N, C-alpha and C positions, 0 to 999 in steps of 0.2 A: 596477671602483670599489666599495669595500667599503660595504655596507649600514650606515647609522648613523641610526636613528630617534630623531626627537626630540619631546618633548611640544609644541613649538612649531607642530609639523606637523600637529596633531592627536591626540586622545586620547578615550577613551570612559568617562565617569563612570558608575561602579557603585558603588553603597552597599555598605559593608564587609559588613553583615550578609548582603545578597543574595549577594556573592562567597563568603563562609565557608559559607552554605546550598549553593550550587552546589557547592563543593569536597567536600562531605560527603555529596552525592546520586549513587548510581551511575545512569547516563545511559548508554544505548547509543550507540556510537560516531557512526553517522549521524545520530541524534536530537540528539546534542550539536552537530553541526556546524549543524543547523538552528537550534538555539537559539542559538548564537553569532551568526549571522546575523540573527535577529530583535533580541538585543540591540544589534548595530551599527547595524541600521536604525533602531531607538528611541533608546536611550540615546544612541548615537553622533551623534545629532543632536538631542539634548535635547527628544526626545519620548516621552510615555507610551505611545503606541501608533501604528502605521502600516499602511498598505495595502501589502502585499507579494505579489506574485505569483508563480506558480510558476516563471516565467523567471527572475525575480530570484534565487530560491532556488538554481536550476540553476547560474546565471553565478557565484554566489558558492561553491557546495560541490561542483559537478560530479557531483551525485547524480542518477541517472535520476527522471524525474517522477513514477511511481508509487512509488518509495520514498520520495521527499519527502512525498507523502501520507501514507504510513505513518508515517513520522517525525512529522510533525504530530500525527497521531491519537494517536500513544503519549505526546507530550508533553502533550497535553489530557488523556489518562487518567491520567497521572502529576499533574494539577493545576499545572503548573508555567507554562503559558501559558493564554491565554484567545483564542478566537476569535469574531469577531463578522462577520455577513453571509454571503450566499450566492455562489455560482458564483465568478467570477474575483476580484472585488473583496472579499477577505476582510482584515479589521482584525485585527492580532495585536498582544498586548502581553504582558508579564511578569506573572505573578501576584506580588505583593509580599508576599502573606500565605505566607511560606515554611513555616512550621510544618505548613500542609495539603499540602505536596508529599507525593507518594509516591514510595517507591523500588520499582522492579522486583525481584521476587525473582530470586535467583540461579538458574541452570541446574543441575539435579542431574544428576551423571555415573551412568551405566548401571553402573558398578562398584558403587555403593552401593544399587542398587534390586533386586528380584526380576524375574524375566523377564516383565513385563508392561509393556503400553504406557503410557508416561508422558505426559500432555499439561500443557505449561506454559500457566499462566494468569496474568492479573494479580492474581489472588487467592490465588495458590499452586499447588501441585501436587496432582493426584488420579489415581488408577489406574483403567483400564479393562481389561475383558478384550481378548485378543489380537484377537478378530474383530469388536470393536465400532467402528464409523466415526462420527466425531463428527458431530452433527446439522448440517446445512446446509454440509458441506464434502464434497469428493471425495479420497480418500486419494491417495498417490502412486502405488500400484499400479493403481488404477482410470484415473488419468491415463494411465500408460503403456500400458494397454490401450486407451484410447480414441485415442491417437497412432497405434494400428495402422491405425485406419480415416483418421484426420487427421494424417498424419505430419509435416507443415510446422508443427504446434502445439507440437510435442515440444521446448520450450526451457524452461530455469529462470525466465527472464523471463516468458513467458507463464503458467506456473503459478503464479507469485507475485502476478501481478495479477490473476490468476482467482479466487484465494482472497480477496484483498483486495475484489474485486467480491461475492463470495457474502457477506461479510460485511458489506457495506453492504446488500444485500437484506434479510439478518437483520434489522439494525437498523431498516429502515423497514417490516418485518414483511411483505415479500414472499416468499411461500412458494416454495421451491425444488423446484417439482413436475418431473415427468418430462418433461412437454411445454413447460415454460418453458425447462429446459437444453437440450433437444434443439433448440428454435429458435434459441436464443442460440448454442450451437456450431455449427450450420449456417450460420448468418448469418457469423460469424466466419471459419469455414473459406474462405470465397468470396474472402477477401481475403489479401493478403501478410502475413507474419507480424507486420512492424513495425506495419503499418496497423491489425491485429487487437489489439495491444498498446496503440496509442493509443486505439482505441476503447473499450477496457475502461477506460484511464486516464481518459478524457473521462467516462465513467460514473461511476467511483469518485468523481472530483473534483465532479461536480454533484449526486451522490446520486441516480442515475437506477436505476430497476430493470431497464431493459432496456440494449440496446447499438445505437448508431446512428452512421451515417456521421460522420466528422471534419468539424465545421464550420471549424475554423480550422489545418487540418493545415499550412499552409505556414508558421506561426508556432512550430510544434513544433522543439525541438533535433533529436530522432530524425529528424526529416523532413528537415532541413536537412542534414544529414550524409550522407543519401543520396537526393537529389531526384530526383523522377520527374515526367514531363511529365502523366502522367495515373496514376491508380491502377488498376492492372489488377485484373480481377474473375475469381476461378476459375470454371471450368465447374461446373455443378450436381454436386452429390455424388451418387454412385451409390446407387440403392436397398439395395444390399447393406451399403454403409458405413453409410447412416441406420439400417438395421435392427440393425447392430452397436452403434451409440451408443445406441440405443433401449433395447436390452437391458441394456447397462451401466448407464445412469441409473436404469433401474426397478429395478435391483439394489440402488444405492445409496440411492434412497428407501425401499426395503423396509427395508433395514438401519436407517434412521433411524427409522422407525415401530416396529420392534422395541426400540428402545433404552427 
């Protein structure tokens, strides 16, 4: 049976000025999906704001939780939405002052740049020498070396949420010291990869400087797809593996200090 939507079955009222400002603003794909969900949950119900959980965002967009968190942070940085509250119950609304919205800079192709590392930031692009490591991050090469000692952490999803968590620590002014990173990686290594990612997601969502066991793992979409009776814990990491990660993290911290 063909689909034939009608206004009588429901519609979303959006001011023309907001719609035109939206159309002229460059918003990354996943962030725009999240913005549409906020519009539906607020203007779609004739509300100015609403409490929207990560589970509701996941149901609408099917985007993994850690990427939803990143998308919300991006929309907030662009001044398109506002967030109020802490923890799970956050209230979201559209910023109607659309002239204050900020577009993200377009990515620069390597063909138009000299052979140097290019870092894309919210404020524009700047160049670094090849061997410089950005402060409070661990580059891909270092992550790959780390994963020789912690092989099960070698996934794109883990690397992405790890970087998001380091950004949270930076914002709350928690120094990424050698000891702090060693303890966090050692703790995450003791759990299955999905549980490790959920632990980092929990810390990013709640603005924590540390990683802790999941409090509501049974309500997580990632857990539902692969249920377990108990969360298995890995054996203790060998002294040789710990020494490897210790040396690698110390190297990263030293580079940060030299910048």
